[in-house]
Structure formats: structure tokens, C-alpha cells
PADODREN-923349 format. One record per residue: residue number from 1; residue in three letters; chain; y, x, z of N, C-alpha, C, CB in turn. Coordinates in nm, 2 decimals. Glycine has a CB too. Example, Ala and Ser with C-alpha at 12.3 -4.5 7.8 and 13.67 -1.06 7.14 Angstrom:
BEGIN
(site 1 'ALA' 'A' (-0.57 1.32 0.78) (-0.45 1.23 0.78) (-0.33 1.32 0.78) (-0.45 1.13 0.90))
(site 2 'SER' 'A' (-0.22 1.28 0.71) (-0.11 1.37 0.71) (0.00 1.29 0.79) (-0.06 1.41 0.57))
***
This chain:
BEGIN
(site 1 'MET' 'A' (3.12 7.86 2.32) (3.23 7.77 2.35) (3.37 7.83 2.34) (3.21 7.71 2.49))
(site 2 'GLU' 'A' (3.37 7.96 2.36) (3.50 8.03 2.35) (3.55 8.03 2.20) (3.49 8.17 2.40))
(site 3 'GLN' 'A' (3.47 8.01 2.10) (3.51 8.00 1.96) (3.56 7.87 1.92) (3.39 8.04 1.87))
(site 4 'MET' 'A' (3.55 7.77 2.01) (3.58 7.63 1.98) (3.73 7.61 1.94) (3.55 7.54 2.09))
(site 5 'PRO' 'A' (3.83 7.67 2.02) (3.97 7.66 1.97) (4.00 7.72 1.84) (4.06 7.72 2.08))
(site 6 'ILE' 'A' (3.93 7.83 1.80) (3.95 7.89 1.67) (3.90 7.79 1.56) (3.88 8.03 1.66))
(site 7 'VAL' 'A' (3.78 7.73 1.59) (3.72 7.64 1.49) (3.81 7.52 1.47) (3.58 7.60 1.53))
(site 8 'VAL' 'A' (3.86 7.46 1.58) (3.94 7.34 1.57) (4.07 7.37 1.50) (3.97 7.29 1.71))
(site 9 'ASN' 'A' (4.13 7.49 1.53) (4.25 7.53 1.46) (4.23 7.55 1.31) (4.30 7.66 1.52))
(site 10 'ALA' 'A' (4.12 7.61 1.27) (4.08 7.62 1.13) (4.06 7.49 1.06) (3.96 7.71 1.11))
(site 11 'LEU' 'A' (4.00 7.40 1.13) (3.98 7.26 1.08) (4.11 7.19 1.06) (3.89 7.18 1.16))
(site 12 'ASN' 'A' (4.20 7.21 1.15) (4.34 7.14 1.14) (4.41 7.20 1.02) (4.42 7.16 1.27))
(site 13 'VAL' 'A' (4.41 7.33 1.01) (4.48 7.39 0.89) (4.42 7.34 0.76) (4.47 7.55 0.90))
(site 14 'GLY' 'A' (4.29 7.34 0.75) (4.22 7.29 0.63) (4.25 7.14 0.60) (4.07 7.30 0.64))
(site 15 'PHE' 'A' (4.26 7.06 0.71) (4.30 6.92 0.69) (4.44 6.90 0.64) (4.28 6.84 0.82))
(site 16 'LEU' 'A' (4.53 6.98 0.69) (4.67 6.97 0.64) (4.68 7.02 0.50) (4.76 7.06 0.73))
(site 17 'GLN' 'A' (4.61 7.13 0.46) (4.61 7.17 0.32) (4.55 7.06 0.23) (4.52 7.30 0.31))
(site 18 'THR' 'A' (4.45 7.00 0.28) (4.39 6.89 0.20) (4.49 6.77 0.18) (4.26 6.83 0.26))
(site 19 'LEU' 'A' (4.56 6.74 0.28) (4.66 6.63 0.27) (4.77 6.68 0.17) (4.72 6.60 0.40))
(site 20 'LYS' 'A' (4.82 6.80 0.18) (4.92 6.85 0.09) (4.87 6.84 -0.06) (4.96 6.99 0.12))
(site 21 'LEU' 'A' (4.75 6.89 -0.08) (4.69 6.88 -0.21) (4.68 6.74 -0.26) (4.55 6.95 -0.21))
(site 22 'PHE' 'A' (4.64 6.65 -0.17) (4.63 6.51 -0.21) (4.76 6.45 -0.26) (4.58 6.42 -0.09))
(site 23 'PHE' 'A' (4.87 6.48 -0.18) (5.00 6.42 -0.22) (5.06 6.49 -0.35) (5.10 6.44 -0.11))
(site 24 'VAL' 'A' (5.03 6.62 -0.37) (5.07 6.68 -0.49) (5.00 6.62 -0.61) (5.05 6.83 -0.48))
(site 25 'THR' 'A' (4.87 6.60 -0.59) (4.79 6.54 -0.70) (4.83 6.40 -0.73) (4.64 6.54 -0.66))
(site 26 'LEU' 'A' (4.87 6.32 -0.62) (4.91 6.19 -0.64) (5.04 6.18 -0.72) (4.93 6.12 -0.50))
(site 27 'LEU' 'A' (5.13 6.28 -0.69) (5.26 6.28 -0.77) (5.24 6.30 -0.92) (5.35 6.39 -0.71))
(site 28 'GLY' 'A' (5.13 6.37 -0.95) (5.11 6.40 -1.09) (5.02 6.29 -1.15) (5.04 6.53 -1.11))
(site 29 'ALA' 'A' (4.92 6.24 -1.08) (4.83 6.14 -1.13) (4.89 6.00 -1.15) (4.71 6.13 -1.04))
(site 30 'PHE' 'A' (4.98 5.96 -1.06) (5.03 5.83 -1.07) (5.12 5.80 -1.20) (5.12 5.80 -0.95))
(site 31 'PRO' 'A' (5.21 5.89 -1.23) (5.28 5.87 -1.35) (5.20 5.89 -1.48) (5.40 5.98 -1.36))
(site 32 'LEU' 'A' (5.10 5.98 -1.48) (5.01 5.99 -1.59) (4.93 5.87 -1.61) (4.92 6.12 -1.57))
(site 33 'GLY' 'A' (4.88 5.81 -1.50) (4.80 5.69 -1.51) (4.88 5.57 -1.56) (4.75 5.65 -1.37))
(site 34 'LEU' 'A' (5.01 5.56 -1.52) (5.09 5.46 -1.57) (5.12 5.47 -1.72) (5.23 5.46 -1.50))
(site 35 'ILE' 'A' (5.14 5.60 -1.77) (5.16 5.62 -1.91) (5.04 5.58 -1.99) (5.19 5.77 -1.93))
(site 36 'ILE' 'A' (4.92 5.62 -1.94) (4.79 5.59 -2.01) (4.77 5.43 -2.01) (4.67 5.66 -1.94))
(site 37 'ALA' 'A' (4.80 5.37 -1.90) (4.78 5.22 -1.89) (4.87 5.15 -1.98) (4.80 5.17 -1.74))
(site 38 'PHE' 'A' (5.00 5.19 -1.98) (5.10 5.12 -2.07) (5.07 5.16 -2.21) (5.24 5.16 -2.03))
(site 39 'GLY' 'A' (5.02 5.28 -2.24) (4.99 5.31 -2.38) (4.87 5.23 -2.43) (4.96 5.46 -2.39))
(site 40 'SER' 'A' (4.77 5.21 -2.35) (4.66 5.13 -2.40) (4.69 4.99 -2.41) (4.54 5.15 -2.30))
(site 41 'MET' 'A' (4.79 4.94 -2.34) (4.83 4.79 -2.35) (4.94 4.78 -2.46) (4.88 4.74 -2.22))
(site 42 'SER' 'A' (4.98 4.88 -2.52) (5.09 4.88 -2.62) (5.06 4.79 -2.74) (5.13 5.02 -2.66))
(site 43 'LYS' 'A' (5.16 4.72 -2.79) (5.14 4.64 -2.91) (5.15 4.73 -3.04) (5.24 4.53 -2.92))
(site 44 'PHE' 'A' (5.20 4.85 -3.02) (5.20 4.95 -3.13) (5.06 5.01 -3.14) (5.30 5.07 -3.10))
(site 45 'LYS' 'A' (4.99 4.96 -3.25) (4.85 4.98 -3.26) (4.81 5.13 -3.27) (4.80 4.92 -3.39))
(site 46 'PRO' 'A' (4.88 5.22 -3.34) (4.84 5.36 -3.34) (4.84 5.42 -3.20) (4.93 5.44 -3.43))
(site 47 'LEU' 'A' (4.94 5.39 -3.12) (4.95 5.45 -2.98) (4.83 5.39 -2.90) (5.08 5.41 -2.92))
(site 48 'SER' 'A' (4.81 5.27 -2.91) (4.70 5.21 -2.83) (4.56 5.27 -2.87) (4.69 5.06 -2.86))
(site 49 'VAL' 'A' (4.54 5.29 -3.00) (4.41 5.35 -3.04) (4.40 5.49 -3.00) (4.40 5.34 -3.20))
(site 50 'LEU' 'A' (4.51 5.57 -3.01) (4.51 5.71 -2.97) (4.48 5.72 -2.82) (4.65 5.77 -3.00))
(site 51 'VAL' 'A' (4.54 5.64 -2.74) (4.52 5.65 -2.59) (4.38 5.61 -2.56) (4.62 5.56 -2.52))
(site 52 'LYS' 'A' (4.32 5.51 -2.63) (4.19 5.47 -2.60) (4.09 5.58 -2.64) (4.16 5.34 -2.67))
(site 53 'ILE' 'A' (4.11 5.65 -2.75) (4.03 5.76 -2.80) (4.03 5.87 -2.69) (4.07 5.81 -2.94))
(site 54 'ILE' 'A' (4.15 5.90 -2.65) (4.17 6.01 -2.55) (4.09 5.98 -2.42) (4.31 6.04 -2.51))
(site 55 'VAL' 'A' (4.10 5.85 -2.37) (4.03 5.81 -2.25) (3.88 5.81 -2.28) (4.07 5.66 -2.21))
(site 56 'TRP' 'A' (3.83 5.77 -2.40) (3.69 5.78 -2.43) (3.64 5.92 -2.43) (3.67 5.71 -2.57))
(site 57 'ILE' 'A' (3.72 6.02 -2.48) (3.68 6.16 -2.48) (3.67 6.21 -2.34) (3.77 6.24 -2.57))
(site 58 'VAL' 'A' (3.77 6.18 -2.26) (3.78 6.23 -2.12) (3.67 6.17 -2.04) (3.91 6.20 -2.06))
(site 59 'ARG' 'A' (3.64 6.05 -2.06) (3.53 5.99 -1.98) (3.39 6.05 -2.02) (3.52 5.84 -2.00))
(site 60 'GLY' 'A' (3.38 6.09 -2.14) (3.25 6.15 -2.19) (3.23 6.29 -2.16) (3.23 6.12 -2.33))
(site 61 'THR' 'A' (3.34 6.36 -2.11) (3.33 6.50 -2.08) (3.29 6.52 -1.93) (3.47 6.57 -2.10))
(site 62 'PRO' 'A' (3.19 6.61 -1.91) (3.15 6.64 -1.77) (3.27 6.69 -1.69) (3.03 6.73 -1.77))
(site 63 'LEU' 'A' (3.27 6.66 -1.57) (3.38 6.70 -1.48) (3.39 6.85 -1.47) (3.37 6.64 -1.34))
(site 64 'MET' 'A' (3.28 6.92 -1.46) (3.28 7.06 -1.45) (3.34 7.13 -1.57) (3.13 7.12 -1.43))
(site 65 'LEU' 'A' (3.32 7.07 -1.69) (3.38 7.13 -1.81) (3.53 7.11 -1.80) (3.32 7.06 -1.93))
(site 66 'SER' 'A' (3.58 7.00 -1.75) (3.72 6.97 -1.74) (3.78 7.07 -1.64) (3.75 6.83 -1.69))
(site 67 'LEU' 'A' (3.71 7.10 -1.53) (3.77 7.19 -1.43) (3.77 7.34 -1.48) (3.68 7.18 -1.30))
(site 68 'ILE' 'A' (3.67 7.37 -1.56) (3.67 7.51 -1.61) (3.79 7.54 -1.70) (3.54 7.54 -1.69))
(site 69 'HIS' 'A' (3.83 7.44 -1.78) (3.94 7.46 -1.88) (4.08 7.45 -1.82) (3.93 7.35 -1.98))
(site 70 'ILE' 'A' (4.09 7.42 -1.69) (4.22 7.41 -1.63) (4.26 7.55 -1.59) (4.22 7.32 -1.51))
***
């Protein structure tokens, strides 16, 4: 029981780090998602096809492979 405050403190620190990481990721993912969405809806056919091919490749790639290359 004497270790409980240490554990709770560590969990609080981890939770705050997770929230910070979430908001940083959100700042990057939201604009990128808008660019991809508008690109795929574009009436300019080469841009639309290019974006759809990129999305198709990323969807077919295993997540672990994507994380290794970062």
C-alpha cells in the first residue's frame, strides 16, 4: 500500500503524456486528412487518381511496416 502514491503519480504522468501526444497527432492528422479528402474529391482527374492510389497503397500496407519506416 505504501507504493500506491508512486503508482498513481506514474499513471497521472503517463496519462498527461498520452493527452499531449494525442493533441500533437491531431494537429498533424487533421490537415493531412482534409488535403487527402479534398484531393480525392477534386475534379482535376490526375490529382484525384493520384490521391486514390496513395490511399490504396497505405491501406494495403501493414501498420507495423509503416511504423518501422518512420
